[in-house]
C-alpha positions in Angstrom: 35.0 -30.2 125.7 33.1 -27.7 127.9 35.3 -25.3 129.8 33.3 -23.2 132.1 35.3 -20.0 132.8 33.4 -17.8 135.2 34.7 -14.7 136.9 32.8 -13.3 139.8 30.5 -10.5 138.8 28.9 -7.9 141.1 25.4 -9.1 141.9 22.2 -7.3 142.8 21.7 -7.4 146.5 18.7 -9.2 147.9 16.1 -7.2 149.8 17.7 -5.6 152.8 15.0 -6.8 155.1 14.3 -10.6 155.1 11.2 -11.7 157.0 11.0 -14.9 159.0 7.4 -16.2 158.9 7.5 -16.9 162.7 9.7 -14.1 164.0 10.7 -10.5 163.6 12.3 -9.2 160.4 16.0 -9.9 160.1 18.2 -7.2 158.6 21.0 -8.1 156.3 23.7 -5.4 157.0 25.6 -5.7 153.7 25.4 -7.1 150.2 25.7 -10.7 151.3 25.0 -12.1 147.9 28.2 -10.7 146.5 30.2 -12.8 148.9 27.9 -15.8 148.4 26.9 -15.7 152.1 23.4 -16.8 151.6 22.2 -20.3 150.7 18.6 -21.1 149.9 17.4 -24.6 150.4 14.2 -26.6 150.5 13.2 -29.0 153.2 10.6 -31.7 152.8 8.7 -33.4 155.6 7.9 -37.1 155.0 4.2 -36.1 154.8 5.2 -34.1 151.7 4.8 -30.5 152.9 7.8 -28.6 154.2 9.5 -25.2 154.0 12.1 -23.0 152.3 14.9 -21.5 154.3 17.9 -19.2 153.9 21.1 -20.0 155.7 23.9 -17.5 156.3 27.1 -19.4 155.8 29.2 -16.7 157.4 27.0 -16.3 160.5 26.3 -20.0 160.4 22.7 -19.6 161.2 19.3 -19.7 159.5 18.0 -16.1 158.9 14.7 -16.7 157.0 12.1 -19.4 156.6 8.8 -19.8 154.8 6.5 -22.7 155.7 4.7 -24.8 153.0 1.3 -25.8 154.4 0.4 -27.7 151.2 0.7 -31.3 150.2 2.6 -30.7 146.9 6.3 -30.0 147.8 8.5 -27.0 147.0 11.6 -28.7 145.7 13.8 -25.9 144.2 14.1 -22.1 144.7 16.0 -19.2 143.2 16.4 -15.5 143.7 14.8 -13.2 141.1 17.1 -11.1 138.9 16.1 -7.9 140.7 16.9 -9.5 144.1 13.5 -8.6 145.5 11.6 -11.9 145.1 12.1 -15.7 145.3 10.9 -18.2 142.7 10.0 -21.7 143.8 8.4 -24.6 142.1 5.4 -26.7 143.3 5.4 -30.5 142.5 3.0 -33.2 143.5 5.4 -36.1 144.4 2.7 -38.2 146.0 0.0 -38.7 143.4 1.9 -37.2 140.4 -0.9 -35.0 139.4 0.5 -33.0 136.5 -2.0 -30.2 136.8 -0.6 -29.2 140.2 2.9 -28.3 138.9 3.6 -24.6 138.8 6.4 -22.0 139.5 5.5 -19.2 141.9 7.1 -15.8 142.3 6.8 -14.7 145.9 8.0 -11.8 148.1 10.0 -12.4 151.2 6.8 -12.4 153.3 5.5 -15.3 151.3 2.9 -13.4 149.3 2.4 -14.8 145.8 3.2 -12.3 143.1 2.6 -14.5 140.1 2.1 -18.2 139.1 3.3 -19.9 136.0 1.5 -23.2 135.3 4.0 -25.9 134.3 2.0 -29.2 133.7 4.1 -32.3 134.1 7.1 -30.3 135.4 9.1 -32.0 138.2 12.1 -31.7 140.4 14.0 -28.6 139.4 13.9 -25.4 137.4 16.0 -22.3 136.7 15.9 -18.8 135.4 17.1 -17.7 132.0 17.1 -13.9 132.5 13.5 -13.1 133.3 12.2 -16.4 131.8 11.7 -19.8 133.4 13.0 -23.2 132.3 12.0 -26.6 133.8 12.1 -30.3 133.3 8.8 -31.8 132.0 7.9 -35.5 131.8 7.3 -36.6 128.2 5.5 -39.9 127.3 5.9 -41.7 124.0 4.8 -45.0 122.7 7.7 -47.2 121.6 7.3 -50.1 119.2 9.5 -52.4 121.3 9.1 -51.2 124.9 5.6 -49.8 124.9 5.0 -46.6 126.9 8.2 -44.8 127.9 8.6 -41.7 130.2 11.4 -39.4 129.0 11.9 -35.7 129.6 11.7 -32.4 127.8 13.4 -29.2 128.7 10.8 -26.4 128.4 11.2 -22.6 128.4 8.1 -20.6 129.5 8.0 -17.4 127.5 5.0 -15.1 127.4 2.7 -17.7 128.8 3.7 -20.2 126.1 5.8 -23.4 126.3 8.8 -23.7 124.1 10.6 -27.1 124.0 14.3 -26.7 123.9 15.3 -30.4 124.0 13.7 -33.8 124.2 15.6 -36.8 125.6 14.0 -38.9 122.8 16.0 -36.8 120.2 19.3 -37.8 121.9 18.8 -41.5 122.6 16.6 -44.4 121.5 14.7 -45.6 124.6 16.2 -48.7 126.2 16.9 -50.0 129.7 20.3 -48.7 130.8 19.9 -48.8 134.6 17.5 -50.6 136.9 15.3 -47.4 137.2 13.8 -48.5 133.9 11.6 -51.0 135.7 11.5 -49.4 139.1 10.3 -45.9 138.6 7.1 -44.3 139.9 5.0 -44.7 136.7 2.7 -47.7 136.9 2.0 -47.8 133.1 5.3 -46.6 131.7 9.1 -47.3 131.9 10.7 -44.6 133.9 13.6 -43.9 131.5 15.6 -40.7 131.9 14.0 -39.3 135.0 16.0 -36.0 134.9 16.2 -34.3 138.3 18.2 -31.1 138.0 18.7 -28.3 135.5 21.0 -25.3 135.7 21.6 -22.5 133.2 25.1 -20.9 132.8 24.7 -17.6 131.2 28.4 -16.9 130.7 28.8 -19.9 128.4 25.1 -20.1 127.3 24.7 -23.7 128.3 22.3 -25.8 130.3 23.3 -28.7 132.5 20.9 -31.5 133.3 21.3 -34.6 135.5 19.7 -37.9 134.4 19.8 -40.7 137.0 17.7 -43.0 134.8 20.5 -43.2 132.3 23.4 -42.4 134.7 24.5 -39.3 132.8 24.9 -35.5 132.9 24.4 -33.5 129.7 25.3 -29.9 128.8 23.5 -28.3 125.8 22.7 -24.9 124.3 19.5 -22.9 123.9 19.3 -24.4 120.4 18.8 -27.8 121.9 22.1 -29.3 120.6 24.2 -31.3 123.0 27.6 -29.9 123.8 29.0 -32.6 126.2 27.9 -35.9 127.7 29.4 -37.1 131.0 28.8 -40.8 131.6 28.7 -42.5 135.0 29.1 -46.0 136.3 28.6 -48.8 133.7 27.6 -46.4 130.9 29.2 -46.4 127.4 29.0 -44.0 124.5 27.6 -46.4 121.9 23.9 -45.7 122.5 24.5 -42.0 121.8 26.2 -42.7 118.5 23.0 -44.2 117.3 20.8 -41.3 118.4 19.1 -38.9 116.1 21.1 -35.8 117.1 24.6 -37.3 117.1 24.0 -38.4 113.5 23.2 -34.8 112.6 25.8 -33.0 114.8 28.4 -35.1 116.7 29.1 -34.0 120.3 31.7 -34.8 123.0 31.0 -37.9 125.0 33.3 -38.8 128.0 33.3 -42.2 129.7 34.9 -43.0 133.0 32.6 -41.6 135.7 31.9 -43.7 138.8 28.8 -41.8 139.8 25.7 -43.8 140.2 22.1 -42.5 140.3 23.4 -38.9 140.0 21.6 -35.9 141.5 22.1 -32.1 141.5 25.0 -31.8 139.1 26.7 -28.3 138.6 29.7 -26.9 136.8 32.3 -24.6 138.4 34.4 -21.8 136.8 37.3 -24.2 136.3 35.4 -26.7 134.2 34.9 -29.3 137.1 31.6 -31.1 137.0 30.3 -31.7 140.5 27.6 -34.3 141.2 26.0 -36.2 144.0 26.4 -39.9 143.5 23.4 -41.3 145.5 23.9 -44.9 144.5 21.2 -47.5 143.9 20.4 -49.7 146.9 20.5 -49.1 150.6 23.9 -50.6 151.1 25.5 -48.3 148.5 27.5 -45.4 149.9 26.9 -41.9 148.6 29.5 -39.4 147.6 29.9 -35.8 146.4 32.2 -36.0 143.5 34.1 -33.6 141.2 35.2 -34.6 137.7 37.6 -33.1 135.2 38.3 -34.2 131.6 41.8 -35.6 131.0 43.0 -37.6 128.0 39.5 -37.7 126.5 38.0 -39.3 129.6 36.3 -38.3 132.9 38.7 -38.3 135.8 37.6 -38.3 139.4 39.4 -35.3 141.1 37.4 -35.1 144.4 35.3 -37.6 146.3 33.7 -36.4 149.6 31.7 -38.6 152.0 29.1 -37.7 154.5 30.2 -37.8 158.2 29.0 -41.4 158.7 31.1 -43.9 156.8 29.3 -45.7 154.0 26.1 -43.6 154.6 23.5 -43.8 151.8 21.2 -41.1 150.6 18.3 -42.5 148.7 17.9 -39.4 146.5 17.5 -35.6 146.0 20.4 -33.3 146.9 23.0 -31.2 145.0 26.6 -30.2 144.9 27.7 -26.6 144.2 31.1 -25.1 144.3 31.3 -21.4 145.4 32.6 -18.9 142.9 34.5 -16.9 145.6 36.1 -20.0 147.2 37.3 -23.5 146.5 34.7 -24.8 148.9 31.6 -26.8 147.9 28.1 -26.7 149.4 26.9 -30.3 149.6 23.2 -31.0 150.1 23.0 -34.7 151.0 19.2 -34.8 150.1 17.3 -37.6 151.8 20.3 -38.2 154.2 19.3 -34.9 155.8 22.5 -32.9 155.9 23.8 -29.8 154.2 27.4 -28.8 154.7 30.2 -26.7 153.4 33.5 -28.6 152.8 37.0 -27.8 151.6 37.6 -30.4 148.8 41.3 -30.5 149.1 41.5 -31.1 152.9 37.9 -32.5 153.4 37.6 -30.0 156.3 34.0 -29.3 157.3 33.3 -25.6 157.6 29.7 -25.9 158.8 26.8 -28.3 158.9 23.0 -28.1 159.1 21.2 -31.3 160.0 17.5 -31.9 159.6 15.2 -33.3 162.3 13.9 -36.8 162.2 11.5 -37.4 159.2 12.7 -34.3 157.4 14.9 -34.4 154.3 16.5 -31.7 152.1 15.7 -31.0 148.4 18.1 -28.6 146.6 20.5 -25.8 147.7 21.4 -22.7 145.7 23.5 -19.7 146.4 21.6 -16.4 146.4 23.6 -14.4 143.8 
């Protein structure tokens, strides 16, 4: 069982002058990151370009934005360890050209400081100290199913790729959800389709979200699984036959009701938060928090968007604040980001996108 015990640590403040690309500089008067004031999010236009923006949850206003004039989207963004730069990824979600994938380090005026090529990387990435880690599509030919698209977790170190984990080492490819036949690969089964990765330095574990197999996994830098959280309709048996379980058994918890999960995170109390987007336009979406009780996943919190039975077709994230019991819910394609109090379901603030704009991921600037 994974217990994520995280005490708030003093953090490096971001640059005291944050520049809006269409307005005058905005001065942050205090170390906002220590109080988790600032939320960085990505916004995508339906024509695939978009922008990044920083929202001050205390002032309840946007204080910085950077436009993306390109066709490949910027899906995910993080603050650099020194607090002076932002990293964001570049992903071609239209033509799926693997050569366009990269992670950029920029200053707050949008100037590119460095580029790291990340061929076949998609959706999300994170920082491990000064190094970068991302999700990379991996194709393998399977005797029974033909060409299958799984995922690798790749660390980029000194210009080299280092594979930490491959989904093929955990499970044998098989159709576990309808995404198997309805992904975006014309010549391959879209199997695991991981969409989020987060690194937790305090416990030295990664967390990845896998809608293609309706699961969330935690694992170490050595590539060994620590915990598997299973969603709607999923059972532990396929994992028991996997290569890694035979070598080193790990914890597997059934009982989750999440479906087509996105943007999972862990909080300091061990609760696993996840956006349950649901398959099909009539399926309502929820932000859910799970704990482990009696060797099973137990739903502790289930939060809905403001419109009853609303459906978000994808993207999004759920993140609990370290300094508060509140959660930041990015409803992805539904086009809403909000802070809510899980116990009372009170909405603290909301940011809604315009027509034909959707949200990608949200992260706290720490």
